[in-house]
PAVEXMAR-322205 format. One record per residue (C-alpha): residue number from 0; x, y, z; residue in one letter. Coordinates in steps of 0.05 Angstrom, whole numbers, always signed. Each point is the difference from the previous one (the first is absolute). Example, Ala and Ser with C-alpha at 12.3 -4.5 7.8 and 13.67 -1.06 7.14 Angstrom:
# residues 2
+-----+--------+--------+--------+------+
!  nr !   east !  north !     up ! rest !
+-----+--------+--------+--------+------+
!   0 !   +246 !    -90 !   +156 !    a !
!   1 !    +27 !    +69 !    -13 !    s !
+-----+--------+--------+--------+------+
# end
This chain:
# residues 142
+-----+--------+--------+--------+------+
!  nr !   east !  north !     up ! rest !
+-----+--------+--------+--------+------+
!   0 !   -647 !  +5208 !   +889 !    x !
!   1 !    -31 !    -63 !    +28 !    x !
!   2 !    -23 !    -58 !    -44 !    x !
!   3 !    -44 !    -57 !    +25 !    x !
!   4 !     +3 !    -66 !    -39 !    x !
!   5 !    -66 !    -36 !    +10 !    x !
!   6 !    -32 !    -62 !    -29 !    x !
!   7 !    -68 !    -29 !    +16 !    x !
!   8 !     -8 !    +49 !    +59 !    x !
!   9 !    +65 !    -22 !    +31 !    x !
!  10 !    +57 !    +49 !    +12 !    x !
!  11 !    +62 !    -34 !    -31 !    x !
!  12 !    +50 !    +56 !     +5 !    x !
!  13 !    +14 !    +72 !    +18 !    x !
!  14 !    +50 !    +41 !    -38 !    x !
!  15 !    +27 !    +64 !    +30 !    x !
!  16 !    +36 !    +39 !    -54 !    x !
!  17 !    +63 !    +39 !    +16 !    x !
!  18 !    -35 !    +65 !    -14 !    x !
!  19 !    -51 !    -11 !    +56 !    x !
!  20 !     +2 !    +53 !    +53 !    x !
!  21 !    -51 !    +18 !    +57 !    x !
!  22 !     +8 !    +31 !    +68 !    x !
!  23 !    -10 !    -42 !    +61 !    x !
!  24 !     -6 !    -74 !     +5 !    x !
!  25 !    -40 !    -40 !    -51 !    x !
!  26 !    -14 !    -75 !     +6 !    x !
!  27 !    -15 !    -33 !    -66 !    x !
!  28 !    -18 !    -69 !    +23 !    x !
!  29 !    -64 !    -25 !    +33 !    x !
!  30 !     +6 !    -15 !    +74 !    x !
!  31 !     -8 !    -76 !    -12 !    x !
!  32 !    +63 !     -6 !    -45 !    x !
!  33 !    +57 !    -36 !    +34 !    x !
!  34 !    +48 !    +49 !    -32 !    x !
!  35 !    -15 !    +73 !    +14 !    x !
!  36 !    +26 !    +54 !    -47 !    x !
!  37 !     +1 !    +74 !    +16 !    x !
!  38 !    +33 !    +64 !    -22 !    x !
!  39 !    +23 !    +57 !    +45 !    x !
!  40 !    +19 !    +71 !    -14 !    x !
!  41 !    +16 !    +40 !    +61 !    x !
!  42 !    +28 !    +70 !     +9 !    x !
!  43 !    +69 !    +14 !    +29 !    x !
!  44 !     +4 !    -11 !    +76 !    x !
!  45 !    -62 !    -45 !     -1 !    x !
!  46 !    +13 !    -56 !    +51 !    x !
!  47 !    -29 !    -69 !     +6 !    x !
!  48 !     +2 !    -18 !    +75 !    x !
!  49 !    +45 !    -59 !    +18 !    x !
!  50 !    -41 !    -65 !     +1 !    x !
!  51 !     +2 !    -74 !     -9 !    x !
!  52 !    -48 !    -48 !    -28 !    x !
!  53 !    -37 !    -47 !    +47 !    x !
!  54 !     +3 !    -75 !    -12 !    x !
!  55 !    -67 !    -17 !    -32 !    x !
!  56 !    -11 !    -71 !    -31 !    x !
!  57 !    -20 !     +8 !    -72 !    x !
!  58 !    -17 !    -52 !    -52 !    x !
!  59 !    +28 !    +10 !    -71 !    x !
!  60 !    -32 !    -44 !    -52 !    x !
!  61 !    +27 !    +31 !    -65 !    x !
!  62 !    +66 !    +34 !     -8 !    x !
!  63 !     -7 !    +73 !    -21 !    x !
!  64 !    +63 !    +35 !    -25 !    x !
!  65 !    +22 !    +70 !    -11 !    x !
!  66 !    +51 !    +17 !    -54 !    x !
!  67 !    +39 !    +66 !     -2 !    x !
!  68 !    +29 !    +13 !    -69 !    x !
!  69 !    +69 !    +30 !    +19 !    x !
!  70 !    +22 !     +5 !    -74 !    x !
!  71 !    -19 !    -22 !    -68 !    x !
!  72 !    -65 !    -18 !    -35 !    x !
!  73 !    -42 !    -62 !    +17 !    x !
!  74 !    -63 !    -30 !    -33 !    x !
!  75 !    -47 !    -32 !    +49 !    x !
!  76 !    -49 !    -52 !    -29 !    x !
!  77 !    -63 !    -15 !    +39 !    x !
!  78 !    -37 !    -66 !     +1 !    x !
!  79 !    -63 !    -25 !    +33 !    x !
!  80 !     -4 !    -60 !    +47 !    x !
!  81 !     -9 !    -48 !    -59 !    x !
!  82 !    +66 !    +26 !    -32 !    x !
!  83 !    -37 !    +41 !    -53 !    x !
!  84 !    +37 !    +61 !    -23 !    x !
!  85 !    -37 !    +65 !    +16 !    x !
!  86 !    +45 !    +60 !    -18 !    x !
!  87 !    +68 !    +32 !    +10 !    x !
!  88 !    +29 !    +63 !    +29 !    x !
!  89 !    +68 !    +34 !     -6 !    x !
!  90 !    +34 !    +22 !    +64 !    x !
!  91 !    +58 !    +50 !     -2 !    x !
!  92 !    +52 !    +24 !    +50 !    x !
!  93 !    -33 !    +24 !    +65 !    x !
!  94 !    -65 !    -37 !    -12 !    x !
!  95 !    -27 !    -47 !    +55 !    x !
!  96 !    -48 !    -58 !     -9 !    x !
!  97 !    -37 !    -43 !    +50 !    x !
!  98 !    -17 !    -69 !    -30 !    x !
!  99 !    -59 !    -25 !    +41 !    x !
! 100 !    -40 !    -51 !    -38 !    x !
! 101 !     +4 !    -42 !    -63 !    x !
! 102 !    +63 !    -17 !    -38 !    x !
! 103 !    +55 !    +44 !    -27 !    x !
! 104 !    +62 !     -4 !    -44 !    x !
! 105 !    +55 !    +50 !     -9 !    x !
! 106 !    +40 !    +17 !    -63 !    x !
! 107 !    +59 !    +48 !     +7 !    x !
! 108 !     -5 !    +50 !    -58 !    x !
! 109 !    +65 !    +31 !    +22 !    x !
! 110 !    +52 !    -22 !    +51 !    x !
! 111 !    -38 !     +9 !    +64 !    x !
! 112 !    +10 !     +1 !    +74 !    x !
! 113 !    -59 !    -20 !    +44 !    x !
! 114 !     -9 !     -1 !    +74 !    x !
! 115 !    -52 !    -51 !    +23 !    x !
! 116 !    -37 !     -2 !    +66 !    x !
! 117 !    -46 !    -58 !    +20 !    x !
! 118 !    -21 !    -41 !    +59 !    x !
! 119 !    +45 !    -55 !    +24 !    x !
! 120 !    +25 !    -50 !    +11 !    x !
! 121 !    +15 !    -15 !    -73 !    x !
! 122 !    -15 !    -73 !    -15 !    x !
! 123 !    +37 !    -10 !    -66 !    x !
! 124 !    -40 !    -42 !    -49 !    x !
! 125 !    -58 !     -8 !    +48 !    x !
! 126 !    -12 !    +75 !     -5 !    x !
! 127 !    -16 !     +3 !    -73 !    x !
! 128 !    -34 !    -37 !    -57 !    x !
! 129 !    +33 !    +16 !    -67 !    x !
! 130 !    -38 !     -2 !    -65 !    x !
! 131 !    +10 !    +17 !    -74 !    x !
! 132 !     -6 !    +74 !    -15 !    x !
! 133 !    -16 !    +40 !    -62 !    x !
! 134 !    +43 !    +10 !    -60 !    x !
! 135 !    +25 !    +69 !    -22 !    x !
! 136 !    -54 !     +4 !    -55 !    x !
! 137 !    -55 !     -8 !    +52 !    x !
! 138 !    +14 !    +60 !    +46 !    x !
! 139 !    -58 !    +46 !     +9 !    x !
! 140 !     +7 !    +66 !    +39 !    x !
! 141 !    -76 !    +14 !     -4 !    x !
+-----+--------+--------+--------+------+
# end
């Protein structure tokens, strides 16, 4: 199952649930996203020819990140660009999420292991603007 989190016509996030399965290759992101996300299911003995990626200058303005939930349960809270809370989603073991626009916060519902992939280099405090999130009584799973 694929879920798209949108607000005001902008794609904020894509969630790929652990149960998703489809033959072939499926790209979930628009071509203009600086982080591309795809799923592949190939039969036994299928081969991807050896290759390398050509050096092509690219400009990355916003960091887009992909989180792989290795174990546990995580609540993701979504915010618009003015820090206004929008909604929340629960991610479980095996789920994958691309965070592309807006703000987000994470709350571990259970002990969790997460693998994060994003563009670099990481610039510490220059990379993020932190703000006050919602309280437990404000969570909305729409």
